[in-house]
C-alpha positions in Angstrom: 145.5 54.0 35.8 148.2 56.8 36.5 147.2 56.4 40.4 147.3 52.7 40.5 150.8 52.6 38.7 152.2 55.2 40.9 150.8 53.5 44.0 152.8 50.3 42.8 155.9 52.2 42.5 155.7 53.3 46.1 157.5 49.9 46.8 161.0 49.2 45.5 160.0 45.7 44.5 159.0 45.1 40.8 155.3 44.9 39.7 153.7 43.4 36.6 151.0 45.3 34.6 148.7 43.4 32.5 146.6 45.0 29.9 143.8 42.6 28.7 142.5 44.6 25.9 145.4 46.8 24.8 144.4 48.0 21.4 147.3 49.6 19.5 148.6 51.5 22.4 148.9 54.9 20.4 146.0 56.7 18.6 146.4 59.3 15.8 143.6 61.6 16.5 143.5 62.8 13.0 142.2 59.6 12.0 138.9 58.8 10.6 137.8 56.9 13.7 138.9 59.6 16.1 137.0 62.2 14.3 134.0 60.1 13.9 133.5 59.7 17.6 134.7 63.1 18.8 135.8 61.5 22.1 139.0 63.5 22.4 137.2 66.8 22.1 134.7 66.0 24.9 137.5 64.2 27.1 141.1 64.7 27.1 141.0 68.2 25.1 138.8 69.6 28.0 141.6 68.3 30.5 144.3 69.7 28.7 142.5 73.2 28.8 142.1 73.2 32.5 144.2 75.1 34.7 143.8 73.4 38.1 143.9 69.6 38.5 144.6 67.1 41.3 148.3 65.9 41.4 147.4 62.5 39.5 145.6 64.2 37.0 148.1 66.6 36.4 150.6 63.7 35.8 148.2 62.3 33.2 148.0 65.6 31.4 151.6 66.2 31.3 152.2 62.7 29.9 149.8 63.5 27.1 151.2 67.1 26.4 154.7 65.4 26.4 153.3 62.9 23.5 152.5 66.0 21.5 155.4 68.3 22.3 156.3 70.4 19.3 153.1 69.8 17.4 151.3 72.7 19.0 148.1 70.8 19.1 146.8 67.3 20.2 147.5 65.0 17.5 148.6 61.8 19.4 146.9 60.1 22.3 148.6 57.5 24.4 146.4 54.3 25.3 146.6 52.6 28.4 149.8 50.5 27.6 151.7 53.6 26.5 150.6 55.5 29.5 151.7 52.7 31.8 155.1 52.3 30.1 155.9 55.9 30.5 155.4 55.5 34.3 156.9 52.1 34.7 160.5 51.6 36.0 163.0 49.4 34.4 162.5 46.7 36.8 158.7 46.4 36.2 157.1 44.3 33.6 154.2 44.4 31.2 151.9 41.7 29.6 149.9 43.2 26.8 147.1 41.3 25.1 145.2 42.2 22.1 143.1 39.9 20.0 142.7 41.9 16.8 145.7 41.3 14.6 146.0 44.7 13.0 146.0 46.3 16.4 148.4 43.8 17.9 150.8 44.5 14.9 150.7 48.1 15.8 151.1 47.3 19.5 154.3 45.0 18.7 155.8 47.6 16.6 155.3 50.4 19.4 157.0 48.2 22.2 159.6 46.5 19.9 162.9 47.0 21.6 161.4 47.5 25.0 162.4 44.6 27.1 159.9 45.2 29.8 157.0 44.2 27.7 155.6 41.2 26.1 152.9 41.5 23.5 150.5 38.5 23.1 148.2 38.1 20.3 145.6 36.4 22.2 142.1 36.8 24.1 142.8 38.8 27.3 140.4 36.8 29.5 142.2 33.5 28.4 145.5 35.2 29.1 144.5 36.1 32.5 143.8 32.4 33.1 146.9 31.2 31.6 149.4 34.1 32.7 148.4 34.7 36.4 150.2 34.7 38.6 153.2 36.4 37.0 156.6 35.9 38.6 156.2 39.4 40.0 154.3 39.1 43.3 152.7 42.4 43.0 150.8 44.1 40.2 147.8 45.5 38.2 145.4 43.9 35.7 143.4 46.4 33.6 140.5 45.2 32.0 139.1 47.6 29.4 137.2 45.9 26.6 135.2 47.6 23.8 131.9 46.4 25.3 130.7 45.3 21.9 128.9 42.3 23.7 127.3 44.7 26.2 125.6 42.8 28.9 127.5 39.6 28.2 130.9 41.4 28.6 130.0 42.1 32.2 129.3 38.5 33.0 132.6 37.5 31.2 134.4 40.2 33.4 132.9 38.8 36.5 133.9 35.2 35.8 137.3 36.2 34.7 137.8 38.5 37.8 136.7 35.5 40.1 139.1 33.1 38.4 142.1 35.7 38.5 141.5 36.4 42.1 141.9 33.0 43.1 144.9 32.5 41.0 146.5 35.9 42.1 144.9 37.2 45.2 147.4 39.8 45.7 146.9 41.5 42.3 144.9 44.6 41.8 142.3 44.6 39.4 140.6 47.4 37.5 137.8 47.2 35.0 137.1 50.3 33.0 
């Protein structure tokens, strides 16, 4: 994500960042879900401990560290919408979609007052069909679903990408 956003910033013209499954945007690592999965210990905490990293990974690690400045430990993790927002410029725009009402409320609260972002409580795949292409001619669509449907999710992504590519052939699409 960091590499894609940084590449878009290489040109002066504004771009649009679309996140189809935004989640809440910011995660407390002391919460029960984070402790249950242990994902941070095997992922970002290992990166934070590394002493040598490629340039883009170094940018990512520094953003995570900045989110936790003063705490002395990793307590907050920025999700993709927050990471993108920290990298985006004033002229860039973001469309964030989240279907789960509680997560969407947290996302709205996080981005309240940031005029660059619009938060939509809707299905991200339907949003791709309805909102693409954006007014900006350049941009990135991040598709990072929870993969609860497993095999069906891949077929849904394939269809959404085919439709989106026809609507916005100049867009960059990343499925995680």
